[in-house]
LOMIKE-281103 format. One record per residue (C-alpha): residue number from 1; residue in three letters; chain; x, y, z. Coordinates in nm, 3 decimals. Layout:
<NUM; 'ALA'; 'A'; <X; Y; Z>>
...
This chain:
<1; 'MET'; 'A'; <-1.623; 7.505; 21.849>>
<2; 'PRO'; 'A'; <-1.777; 7.312; 21.521>>
<3; 'VAL'; 'A'; <-1.940; 7.541; 21.242>>
<4; 'GLU'; 'A'; <-2.306; 7.426; 21.236>>
<5; 'PRO'; 'A'; <-2.491; 7.238; 21.175>>
<6; 'ILE'; 'A'; <-2.334; 6.955; 21.247>>
<7; 'PRO'; 'A'; <-2.396; 6.607; 21.011>>
<8; 'ILE'; 'A'; <-2.669; 6.374; 21.147>>
<9; 'LEU'; 'A'; <-2.596; 6.008; 21.157>>
<10; 'PRO'; 'A'; <-2.943; 5.796; 21.026>>
<11; 'GLU'; 'A'; <-3.120; 5.599; 21.234>>
<12; 'GLU'; 'A'; <-3.105; 5.312; 21.011>>
<13; 'LEU'; 'A'; <-2.690; 5.216; 21.072>>
<14; 'THR'; 'A'; <-2.613; 4.906; 21.105>>
<15; 'LEU'; 'A'; <-2.384; 4.873; 21.426>>
<16; 'GLN'; 'A'; <-2.105; 4.598; 21.523>>
<17; 'TYR'; 'A'; <-1.953; 4.620; 21.895>>
<18; 'ILE'; 'A'; <-1.556; 4.603; 21.784>>
<19; 'ALA'; 'A'; <-1.428; 4.698; 22.152>>
<20; 'GLU'; 'A'; <-1.448; 4.918; 22.427>>
<21; 'GLY'; 'A'; <-1.214; 5.173; 22.722>>
<22; 'ALA'; 'A'; <-1.270; 5.293; 23.043>>
<23; 'ALA'; 'A'; <-1.529; 5.565; 22.893>>
<24; 'ASN'; 'A'; <-1.607; 5.510; 22.541>>
<25; 'VAL'; 'A'; <-1.809; 5.168; 22.331>>
<26; 'ILE'; 'A'; <-1.617; 5.151; 21.944>>
<27; 'TRP'; 'A'; <-1.842; 5.037; 21.710>>
<28; 'ARG'; 'A'; <-1.821; 4.914; 21.324>>
<29; 'ILE'; 'A'; <-2.092; 5.103; 21.096>>
<30; 'SER'; 'A'; <-2.224; 5.028; 20.765>>
<31; 'LEU'; 'A'; <-2.520; 5.224; 20.574>>
<32; 'PRO'; 'A'; <-2.632; 5.197; 20.178>>
<33; 'GLN'; 'A'; <-2.378; 5.491; 20.030>>
<34; 'ALA'; 'A'; <-2.667; 5.662; 19.935>>
<35; 'ALA'; 'A'; <-2.699; 5.763; 20.304>>
<36; 'ILE'; 'A'; <-2.373; 5.848; 20.444>>
<37; 'PRO'; 'A'; <-2.341; 6.183; 20.563>>
<38; 'PRO'; 'A'; <-2.101; 6.444; 20.526>>
<39; 'SER'; 'A'; <-1.776; 6.456; 20.686>>
<40; 'THR'; 'A'; <-1.416; 6.487; 20.676>>
<41; 'LEU'; 'A'; <-1.176; 6.261; 20.864>>
<42; 'LYS'; 'A'; <-1.000; 6.626; 20.848>>
<43; 'GLU'; 'A'; <-0.756; 6.754; 21.120>>
<44; 'GLU'; 'A'; <-0.775; 7.083; 20.974>>
<45; 'TYR'; 'A'; <-0.950; 7.262; 20.694>>
<46; 'SER'; 'A'; <-0.736; 7.437; 20.408>>
<47; 'LYS'; 'A'; <-0.889; 7.739; 20.222>>
<48; 'SER'; 'A'; <-1.020; 7.479; 19.958>>
<49; 'THR'; 'A'; <-1.180; 7.265; 20.184>>
<50; 'PRO'; 'A'; <-1.567; 7.386; 20.323>>
<51; 'PRO'; 'A'; <-1.633; 7.266; 20.703>>
<52; 'PRO'; 'A'; <-1.837; 6.971; 20.736>>
<53; 'SER'; 'A'; <-2.202; 7.104; 20.709>>
<54; 'GLU'; 'A'; <-2.080; 7.270; 20.354>>
<55; 'ILE'; 'A'; <-1.925; 6.934; 20.132>>
<56; 'ASP'; 'A'; <-2.198; 6.751; 19.905>>
<57; 'PRO'; 'A'; <-2.332; 6.504; 20.115>>
<58; 'ASP'; 'A'; <-2.239; 6.247; 19.765>>
<59; 'VAL'; 'A'; <-1.854; 6.266; 19.865>>
<60; 'GLY'; 'A'; <-1.877; 6.057; 20.149>>
<61; 'VAL'; 'A'; <-1.601; 6.141; 20.390>>
<62; 'ILE'; 'A'; <-1.289; 6.284; 20.280>>
<63; 'ASP'; 'A'; <-0.938; 6.094; 20.355>>
<64; 'ASN'; 'A'; <-0.675; 6.401; 20.414>>
<65; 'SER'; 'A'; <-0.372; 6.165; 20.472>>
<66; 'ASP'; 'A'; <-0.183; 6.406; 20.209>>
<67; 'ASN'; 'A'; <-0.122; 6.716; 20.335>>
<68; 'GLY'; 'A'; <-0.472; 6.788; 20.446>>
<69; 'ASN'; 'A'; <-0.588; 6.813; 20.051>>
<70; 'PRO'; 'A'; <-0.927; 6.547; 19.985>>
<71; 'GLN'; 'A'; <-0.804; 6.266; 19.783>>
<72; 'THR'; 'A'; <-1.049; 5.971; 19.798>>
<73; 'ALA'; 'A'; <-1.437; 5.931; 19.842>>
<74; 'LEU'; 'A'; <-1.462; 5.688; 20.130>>
<75; 'GLY'; 'A'; <-1.738; 5.554; 20.312>>
<76; 'TYR'; 'A'; <-1.826; 5.432; 20.627>>
<77; 'GLY'; 'A'; <-1.593; 5.115; 20.607>>
<78; 'GLU'; 'A'; <-1.311; 5.335; 20.661>>
<79; 'VAL'; 'A'; <-1.411; 5.484; 20.977>>
<80; 'LEU'; 'A'; <-1.531; 5.378; 21.348>>
<81; 'LEU'; 'A'; <-1.813; 5.527; 21.580>>
<82; 'ARG'; 'A'; <-1.705; 5.655; 21.942>>
<83; 'LEU'; 'A'; <-1.986; 5.639; 22.176>>
<84; 'ARG'; 'A'; <-1.931; 5.818; 22.521>>
<85; 'LYS'; 'A'; <-2.018; 5.621; 22.846>>
<86; 'CYS'; 'A'; <-2.241; 5.732; 23.155>>
<87; 'LEU'; 'A'; <-1.884; 5.903; 23.358>>
<88; 'PRO'; 'A'; <-1.993; 6.201; 23.535>>
<89; 'SER'; 'A'; <-1.608; 6.225; 23.515>>
<90; 'SER'; 'A'; <-1.602; 6.262; 23.129>>
<91; 'GLU'; 'A'; <-1.678; 6.561; 22.901>>
<92; 'SER'; 'A'; <-1.907; 6.569; 22.640>>
<93; 'ASN'; 'A'; <-1.783; 6.508; 22.323>>
<94; 'LEU'; 'A'; <-1.901; 6.857; 22.180>>
<95; 'LEU'; 'A'; <-1.674; 7.018; 22.442>>
<96; 'ALA'; 'A'; <-1.460; 6.704; 22.374>>
<97; 'TYR'; 'A'; <-1.377; 6.805; 21.989>>
<98; 'GLU'; 'A'; <-1.330; 7.145; 22.097>>
<99; 'TYR'; 'A'; <-1.077; 7.134; 22.257>>
<100; 'LEU'; 'A'; <-0.938; 6.887; 22.052>>
<101; 'SER'; 'A'; <-0.940; 7.157; 21.719>>
<102; 'THR'; 'A'; <-0.827; 7.476; 21.909>>
<103; 'VAL'; 'A'; <-0.591; 7.337; 22.115>>
<104; 'ILE'; 'A'; <-0.440; 7.004; 21.973>>
<105; 'MET'; 'A'; <-0.497; 6.983; 21.618>>
<106; 'PRO'; 'A'; <-0.314; 7.311; 21.534>>
<107; 'LEU'; 'A'; <-0.010; 7.185; 21.708>>
<108; 'PHE'; 'A'; <-0.001; 6.887; 21.438>>
<109; 'PRO'; 'A'; <0.048; 6.864; 21.029>>
<110; 'PRO'; 'A'; <-0.238; 6.673; 20.871>>
<111; 'GLY'; 'A'; <-0.181; 6.282; 20.861>>
<112; 'VAL'; 'A'; <-0.023; 6.298; 21.247>>
<113; 'MET'; 'A'; <-0.339; 6.242; 21.441>>
<114; 'VAL'; 'A'; <-0.622; 5.986; 21.409>>
<115; 'GLY'; 'A'; <-0.840; 6.155; 21.190>>
<116; 'GLN'; 'A'; <-1.191; 6.226; 21.337>>
<117; 'THR'; 'A'; <-1.499; 6.444; 21.323>>
<118; 'LEU'; 'A'; <-1.774; 6.527; 21.494>>
<119; 'VAL'; 'A'; <-2.166; 6.378; 21.441>>
<120; 'LYS'; 'A'; <-2.505; 6.417; 21.540>>
<121; 'LEU'; 'A'; <-2.698; 6.126; 21.696>>
<122; 'PRO'; 'A'; <-3.006; 6.039; 21.686>>
<123; 'GLN'; 'A'; <-3.108; 5.917; 21.958>>
<124; 'GLU'; 'A'; <-3.299; 5.544; 21.886>>
<125; 'LEU'; 'A'; <-2.895; 5.483; 21.729>>
<126; 'VAL'; 'A'; <-2.778; 5.466; 22.110>>
<127; 'SER'; 'A'; <-3.089; 5.301; 22.294>>
<128; 'ARG'; 'A'; <-2.975; 5.020; 21.971>>
<129; 'ALA'; 'A'; <-2.638; 5.043; 22.083>>
<130; 'ASN'; 'A'; <-2.754; 5.009; 22.469>>
<131; 'ASP'; 'A'; <-2.951; 4.704; 22.407>>
<132; 'VAL'; 'A'; <-2.618; 4.553; 22.197>>
<133; 'LEU'; 'A'; <-2.450; 4.587; 22.524>>
<134; 'HIS'; 'A'; <-2.730; 4.407; 22.760>>
<135; 'SER'; 'A'; <-2.735; 4.133; 22.488>>
<136; 'LEU'; 'A'; <-2.335; 4.110; 22.565>>
<137; 'GLU'; 'A'; <-2.387; 4.099; 22.929>>
<138; 'GLU'; 'A'; <-2.649; 3.829; 22.877>>
<139; 'THR'; 'A'; <-2.440; 3.578; 22.700>>
<140; 'ASN'; 'A'; <-2.111; 3.653; 22.854>>
<141; 'ALA'; 'A'; <-1.959; 3.804; 22.573>>
<142; 'ARG'; 'A'; <-1.849; 4.207; 22.706>>
<143; 'PRO'; 'A'; <-1.604; 4.210; 22.971>>
<144; 'ILE'; 'A'; <-1.699; 4.157; 23.309>>
<145; 'HIS'; 'A'; <-1.515; 4.496; 23.440>>
<146; 'ARG'; 'A'; <-1.713; 4.644; 23.213>>
<147; 'ARG'; 'A'; <-2.045; 4.576; 23.264>>
<148; 'HIS'; 'A'; <-2.360; 4.765; 23.406>>
<149; 'LEU'; 'A'; <-2.217; 5.074; 23.298>>
<150; 'TYR'; 'A'; <-2.386; 5.196; 22.989>>
<151; 'LEU'; 'A'; <-2.404; 5.468; 22.686>>
<152; 'ALA'; 'A'; <-2.508; 5.823; 22.707>>
<153; 'GLY'; 'A'; <-2.774; 5.999; 22.570>>
<154; 'ASP'; 'A'; <-3.025; 5.712; 22.579>>
<155; 'PRO'; 'A'; <-3.388; 5.870; 22.645>>
<156; 'ARG'; 'A'; <-3.564; 5.558; 22.807>>
<157; 'PRO'; 'A'; <-3.610; 5.619; 23.196>>
<158; 'SER'; 'A'; <-3.466; 5.245; 23.233>>
<159; 'GLU'; 'A'; <-3.130; 5.387; 23.137>>
<160; 'GLN'; 'A'; <-2.865; 5.535; 23.320>>
<161; 'GLN'; 'A'; <-2.950; 5.889; 23.228>>
<162; 'MET'; 'A'; <-2.664; 6.189; 23.099>>
<163; 'GLU'; 'A'; <-2.709; 6.385; 22.796>>
<164; 'GLU'; 'A'; <-2.538; 6.346; 22.504>>
<165; 'LYS'; 'A'; <-2.626; 6.423; 22.178>>
<166; 'TYR'; 'A'; <-2.252; 6.433; 22.004>>
<167; 'ALA'; 'A'; <-2.025; 6.115; 21.853>>
<168; 'PHE'; 'A'; <-1.698; 6.090; 21.711>>
<169; 'LEU'; 'A'; <-1.625; 5.925; 21.399>>
<170; 'VAL'; 'A'; <-1.296; 5.799; 21.408>>
<171; 'GLU'; 'A'; <-1.043; 5.674; 21.118>>
<172; 'ASP'; 'A'; <-1.003; 5.290; 21.110>>
<173; 'MET'; 'A'; <-0.652; 5.186; 21.223>>
<174; 'THR'; 'A'; <-0.855; 4.810; 21.266>>
<175; 'PRO'; 'A'; <-0.497; 4.546; 21.083>>
<176; 'ASP'; 'A'; <-0.674; 4.337; 20.771>>
<177; 'ILE'; 'A'; <-0.529; 4.045; 20.985>>
<178; 'SER'; 'A'; <-0.547; 3.816; 20.642>>
<179; 'ARG'; 'A'; <-0.291; 4.085; 20.482>>
<180; 'GLY'; 'A'; <-0.085; 3.954; 20.730>>
<181; 'GLU'; 'A'; <-0.143; 4.299; 20.904>>
<182; 'PHE'; 'A'; <-0.177; 4.411; 21.295>>
<183; 'LEU'; 'A'; <-0.183; 4.686; 21.506>>
<184; 'ILE'; 'A'; <0.036; 4.822; 21.784>>
<185; 'GLU'; 'A'; <-0.063; 5.057; 22.055>>
<186; 'PHE'; 'A'; <0.170; 5.184; 22.291>>
<187; 'LYS'; 'A'; <0.221; 5.519; 22.478>>
<188; 'ALA'; 'A'; <0.546; 5.733; 22.450>>
<189; 'LYS'; 'A'; <0.480; 5.899; 22.797>>
<190; 'TRP'; 'A'; <0.763; 6.178; 22.914>>
<191; 'LEU'; 'A'; <1.002; 6.182; 22.587>>
<192; 'THR'; 'A'; <1.158; 6.523; 22.826>>
<193; 'GLN'; 'A'; <1.297; 6.477; 23.164>>
<194; 'SER'; 'A'; <1.062; 6.650; 23.433>>
<195; 'PRO'; 'A'; <1.170; 6.995; 23.537>>
<196; 'ASN'; 'A'; <1.195; 6.879; 23.919>>
<197; 'ALA'; 'A'; <1.443; 6.547; 23.864>>
<198; 'PRO'; 'A'; <1.729; 6.604; 24.059>>
<199; 'ALA'; 'A'; <2.054; 6.700; 23.956>>
<200; 'ASP'; 'A'; <2.170; 6.346; 23.971>>
<201; 'TRP'; 'A'; <1.869; 6.200; 23.850>>
<202; 'ARG'; 'A'; <1.914; 5.879; 23.706>>
<203; 'ARG'; 'A'; <1.600; 5.753; 23.556>>
<204; 'CYS'; 'A'; <1.355; 5.925; 23.340>>
<205; 'ARG'; 'A'; <1.039; 6.041; 23.507>>
<206; 'THR'; 'A'; <0.817; 5.691; 23.324>>
<207; 'CYS'; 'A'; <1.132; 5.466; 23.414>>
<208; 'ALA'; 'A'; <1.091; 5.561; 23.790>>
<209; 'LEU'; 'A'; <0.748; 5.606; 23.821>>
<210; 'ARG'; 'A'; <0.698; 5.254; 23.696>>
<211; 'LEU'; 'A'; <0.951; 5.125; 23.942>>
<212; 'LYS'; 'A'; <0.766; 5.260; 24.177>>
<213; 'LYS'; 'A'; <0.459; 5.141; 24.155>>
<214; 'HIS'; 'A'; <0.628; 4.764; 24.061>>
<215; 'SER'; 'A'; <0.758; 4.828; 24.373>>
<216; 'GLU'; 'A'; <0.406; 4.847; 24.592>>
<217; 'ALA'; 'A'; <0.346; 4.508; 24.404>>
<218; 'LEU'; 'A'; <0.612; 4.345; 24.500>>
<219; 'ARG'; 'A'; <0.552; 4.416; 24.880>>
<220; 'LYS'; 'A'; <0.189; 4.278; 24.765>>
<221; 'GLY'; 'A'; <0.338; 3.967; 24.675>>
<222; 'LYS'; 'A'; <0.280; 3.964; 24.328>>
<223; 'THR'; 'A'; <0.464; 3.918; 24.019>>
<224; 'VAL'; 'A'; <0.520; 4.208; 23.796>>
<225; 'GLU'; 'A'; <0.771; 4.242; 23.494>>
<226; 'TRP'; 'A'; <0.951; 4.518; 23.563>>
<227; 'ARG'; 'A'; <1.126; 4.591; 23.246>>
<228; 'GLY'; 'A'; <0.969; 4.820; 23.022>>
<229; 'LEU'; 'A'; <0.981; 5.061; 22.736>>
<230; 'CYS'; 'A'; <1.224; 5.354; 22.805>>
<231; 'PRO'; 'A'; <1.125; 5.627; 22.651>>
<232; 'PHE'; 'A'; <1.420; 5.852; 22.626>>
<233; 'ASP'; 'A'; <1.570; 5.522; 22.368>>
<234; 'LEU'; 'A'; <1.312; 5.589; 22.151>>
<235; 'VAL'; 'A'; <1.385; 5.972; 22.095>>
<236; 'SER'; 'A'; <1.796; 5.939; 22.066>>
<237; 'GLN'; 'A'; <2.093; 5.938; 21.830>>
<238; 'ASP'; 'A'; <2.153; 5.595; 21.880>>
<239; 'GLN'; 'A'; <2.051; 5.352; 21.628>>
<240; 'LYS'; 'A'; <2.056; 5.095; 21.862>>
<241; 'ARG'; 'A'; <1.884; 5.233; 22.188>>
<242; 'ASN'; 'A'; <1.563; 5.278; 21.890>>
<243; 'ALA'; 'A'; <1.598; 4.932; 21.815>>
<244; 'ASN'; 'A'; <1.577; 4.840; 22.190>>
<245; 'ALA'; 'A'; <1.254; 5.048; 22.213>>
<246; 'VAL'; 'A'; <1.115; 4.909; 21.934>>
<247; 'LYS'; 'A'; <1.150; 4.571; 22.074>>
<248; 'ARG'; 'A'; <0.993; 4.639; 22.397>>
<249; 'ILE'; 'A'; <0.727; 4.814; 22.187>>
<250; 'LEU'; 'A'; <0.665; 4.470; 21.987>>
<251; 'LYS'; 'A'; <0.736; 4.243; 22.249>>
<252; 'HIS'; 'A'; <0.821; 3.851; 22.217>>
<253; 'PRO'; 'A'; <0.795; 3.683; 21.980>>
<254; 'ARG'; 'A'; <0.751; 3.980; 21.702>>
<255; 'ASN'; 'A'; <1.091; 4.160; 21.859>>
<256; 'GLU'; 'A'; <1.309; 3.845; 21.784>>
<257; 'ASP'; 'A'; <1.241; 3.935; 21.388>>
<258; 'GLU'; 'A'; <1.564; 4.195; 21.323>>
<259; 'ASN'; 'A'; <1.343; 4.280; 20.946>>
<260; 'LEU'; 'A'; <1.048; 4.353; 21.153>>
<261; 'VAL'; 'A'; <1.231; 4.512; 21.429>>
<262; 'THR'; 'A'; <1.437; 4.757; 21.164>>
<263; 'ARG'; 'A'; <1.123; 4.820; 20.974>>
<264; 'VAL'; 'A'; <0.946; 4.964; 21.229>>
<265; 'THR'; 'A'; <1.234; 5.124; 21.438>>
<266; 'LYS'; 'A'; <1.282; 5.329; 21.061>>
<267; 'ALA'; 'A'; <0.905; 5.427; 21.074>>
<268; 'LEU'; 'A'; <0.881; 5.586; 21.396>>
<269; 'ILE'; 'A'; <1.207; 5.767; 21.398>>
<270; 'ASN'; 'A'; <1.211; 5.880; 21.083>>
<271; 'GLY'; 'A'; <0.837; 5.977; 21.100>>
<272; 'PRO'; 'A'; <0.721; 6.345; 21.253>>
<273; 'GLN'; 'A'; <0.504; 6.203; 21.627>>
<274; 'LEU'; 'A'; <0.866; 6.118; 21.778>>
<275; 'SER'; 'A'; <0.987; 6.519; 21.776>>
<276; 'ILE'; 'A'; <0.688; 6.701; 21.787>>
<277; 'LEU'; 'A'; <0.595; 6.521; 22.082>>
<278; 'ARG'; 'A'; <0.942; 6.598; 22.230>>
<279; 'GLU'; 'A'; <0.937; 6.938; 22.186>>
<280; 'LEU'; 'A'; <0.612; 7.070; 22.265>>
<281; 'GLN'; 'A'; <0.663; 6.882; 22.630>>
<282; 'ALA'; 'A'; <0.956; 7.080; 22.704>>
<283; 'SER'; 'A'; <0.780; 7.412; 22.551>>
<284; 'LEU'; 'A'; <0.428; 7.361; 22.712>>
<285; 'ASP'; 'A'; <0.608; 7.283; 23.084>>
<286; 'PRO'; 'A'; <0.909; 7.448; 23.112>>
<287; 'ASN'; 'A'; <0.857; 7.446; 23.485>>
<288; 'GLY'; 'A'; <0.725; 7.097; 23.574>>
<289; 'ILE'; 'A'; <0.498; 6.988; 23.751>>
<290; 'LEU'; 'A'; <0.602; 7.141; 24.109>>
<291; 'LYS'; 'A'; <0.605; 7.461; 23.987>>
<292; 'ALA'; 'A'; <0.328; 7.481; 23.703>>
<293; 'ASP'; 'A'; <0.002; 7.632; 23.706>>
<294; 'HIS'; 'A'; <-0.240; 7.328; 23.721>>
<295; 'THR'; 'A'; <-0.494; 7.590; 23.546>>
<296; 'SER'; 'A'; <-0.289; 7.721; 23.284>>
<297; 'LYS'; 'A'; <-0.367; 7.555; 22.888>>
<298; 'GLU'; 'A'; <-0.003; 7.522; 22.843>>
<299; 'PHE'; 'A'; <0.080; 7.269; 23.125>>
<300; 'LEU'; 'A'; <-0.276; 7.071; 23.102>>
<301; 'THR'; 'A'; <-0.214; 7.023; 22.705>>
<302; 'ALA'; 'A'; <0.158; 6.890; 22.810>>
<303; 'MET'; 'A'; <-0.056; 6.621; 23.036>>
<304; 'THR'; 'A'; <-0.213; 6.592; 22.747>>
<305; 'LEU'; 'A'; <0.014; 6.508; 22.532>>
<306; 'ARG'; 'A'; <0.287; 6.268; 22.754>>
<307; 'ASP'; 'A'; <-0.036; 6.056; 22.773>>
<308; 'CYS'; 'A'; <-0.119; 6.028; 22.447>>
<309; 'THR'; 'A'; <-0.095; 5.664; 22.235>>
<310; 'PHE'; 'A'; <0.060; 5.602; 21.904>>
<311; 'PHE'; 'A'; <-0.148; 5.337; 21.712>>
<312; 'VAL'; 'A'; <0.115; 5.138; 21.442>>
<313; 'LYS'; 'A'; <-0.047; 4.928; 21.190>>
<314; 'VAL'; 'A'; <0.202; 4.732; 21.050>>
<315; 'SER'; 'A'; <0.154; 4.538; 20.687>>
<316; 'PRO'; 'A'; <0.392; 4.315; 20.511>>
<317; 'THR'; 'A'; <0.431; 4.678; 20.248>>
<318; 'ASP'; 'A'; <0.361; 4.977; 20.465>>
<319; 'ILE'; 'A'; <0.354; 5.126; 20.835>>
<320; 'GLN'; 'A'; <0.133; 5.388; 20.916>>
<321; 'ALA'; 'A'; <0.148; 5.577; 21.256>>
<322; 'ARG'; 'A'; <-0.115; 5.770; 21.427>>
<323; 'LEU'; 'A'; <-0.124; 5.982; 21.722>>
<324; 'GLY'; 'A'; <-0.484; 5.939; 21.935>>
<325; 'ASP'; 'A'; <-0.631; 5.952; 22.300>>
<326; 'PHE'; 'A'; <-0.547; 6.309; 22.333>>
<327; 'ASP'; 'A'; <-0.811; 6.328; 22.673>>
<328; 'VAL'; 'A'; <-0.866; 6.620; 22.849>>
<329; 'LYS'; 'A'; <-0.663; 6.667; 23.173>>
<330; 'SER'; 'A'; <-0.779; 6.913; 23.448>>
<331; 'GLY'; 'A'; <-0.651; 6.931; 23.828>>
<332; 'ASP'; 'A'; <-0.996; 6.923; 23.975>>
<333; 'GLY'; 'A'; <-1.134; 6.641; 24.175>>
<334; 'GLY'; 'A'; <-0.796; 6.606; 24.333>>
<335; 'LYS'; 'A'; <-0.616; 6.509; 24.081>>
<336; 'SER'; 'A'; <-0.355; 6.829; 24.119>>
<337; 'ASP'; 'A'; <-0.303; 6.757; 24.430>>
<338; 'TYR'; 'A'; <-0.179; 6.345; 24.328>>
<339; 'TRP'; 'A'; <0.028; 6.458; 24.045>>
<340; 'VAL'; 'A'; <0.209; 6.727; 24.358>>
<341; 'LYS'; 'A'; <0.208; 6.446; 24.554>>
<342; 'LEU'; 'A'; <0.372; 6.148; 24.324>>
<343; 'GLU'; 'A'; <0.629; 6.368; 24.209>>
<344; 'THR'; 'A'; <0.757; 6.489; 24.513>>
<345; 'GLU'; 'A'; <0.766; 6.103; 24.591>>
<346; 'LEU'; 'A'; <0.929; 6.060; 24.306>>
<347; 'ILE'; 'A'; <1.201; 6.331; 24.447>>
<348; 'GLU'; 'A'; <1.237; 6.208; 24.772>>
<349; 'ASP'; 'A'; <1.191; 5.878; 24.810>>
<350; 'GLY'; 'A'; <1.479; 5.838; 24.574>>
<351; 'TRP'; 'A'; <1.288; 5.677; 24.268>>
<352; 'TYR'; 'A'; <1.493; 5.948; 24.049>>
<353; 'SER'; 'A'; <1.822; 5.897; 24.204>>
<354; 'GLY'; 'A'; <1.841; 5.504; 24.189>>
<355; 'THR'; 'A'; <1.801; 5.548; 24.572>>
<356; 'GLU'; 'A'; <1.472; 5.388; 24.652>>
<357; 'LYS'; 'A'; <1.505; 5.203; 25.003>>
<358; 'GLY'; 'A'; <1.406; 4.839; 24.894>>
<359; 'ASP'; 'A'; <1.605; 4.535; 24.796>>
<360; 'PHE'; 'A'; <1.425; 4.488; 24.470>>
<361; 'PRO'; 'A'; <1.593; 4.280; 24.154>>
<362; 'TRP'; 'A'; <1.627; 4.627; 23.926>>
<363; 'ASN'; 'A'; <1.923; 4.738; 24.201>>
<364; 'ALA'; 'A'; <2.112; 4.327; 24.150>>
<365; 'GLU'; 'A'; <2.437; 4.395; 23.965>>
<366; 'GLY'; 'A'; <2.427; 4.441; 23.591>>
<367; 'LEU'; 'A'; <2.019; 4.519; 23.641>>
<368; 'GLN'; 'A'; <1.955; 4.853; 23.765>>
<369; 'VAL'; 'A'; <1.780; 5.094; 23.523>>
<370; 'VAL'; 'A'; <1.951; 5.348; 23.443>>
<371; 'CYS'; 'A'; <1.824; 5.609; 23.155>>
<372; 'LYS'; 'A'; <2.018; 5.816; 22.879>>
<373; 'LEU'; 'A'; <1.933; 6.153; 22.739>>
């Protein structure tokens, strides 16, 4: 658990809506320098670095990108605010931070994860943020599929009710388009084969599942792009396979720039993220979904690491990669049964072995999907 007292965000904070996902809304924030609360963006504390509540308020947000050593005092321009929505299935931010700080952060060296720290929310700030969401809906500026779900922690009876006293400040990976920067987001997924895959497997777990899902879409008459990233290509010793994987990630037209492909490939292959993820996925879940204890911390952590996101900011002179979206996994609510059912179907219906029934485009001569370690 974080050391009390946790820094409190000022009520006068200015909010600018940036984006949102299913469970959170991201905001750009600003405030006069003197009002910035103490915060660290640290993934772990060194002996010489006090916890958030003890850091000099004048320092601001600490950049720990260099092996966990504080370097530069940053303002709110270098962080974003993440507020949680009223989703009964989502963990509170306090529990999410406890999970991050005790389970996930110790697995990685500093600078590998997207920096983030826990802060306490004034209720008035959540109310103002919800007002912004309402205004965006009225002007059709909020995505249609995100409407009518608002932020947790608003005390007003007219709003959806769910207690939430905390939020996250997260490292800002937003690219500066004026400088030629852009951001790549992708999931590496299963970097090792499922321990339950049959001995004669021809596809990795990720490719097998992708084709299974696409087959269901094709049967419904939908058009799908069934080709995709094979995680095994990312961790291969073959540089050509590495480059082909990066081309899948970059997509058209960026993947036609050979110099860019080479730069991103070197950054990913030489960085620590892929090798650490691969080793952890294998060591934390040696038995696979069908034989694992779905309540064990190790198995659930492996499932989290199979679903985290790469954030890669590319500039003309530099490439910065971070890992994020370490959502807590649980087998509750039928999720465990779903995992078992899905893994069983991948095995018994031939998706691992490439013997699935059906006339699909990937079964044509020369188009077969065959994965290699």
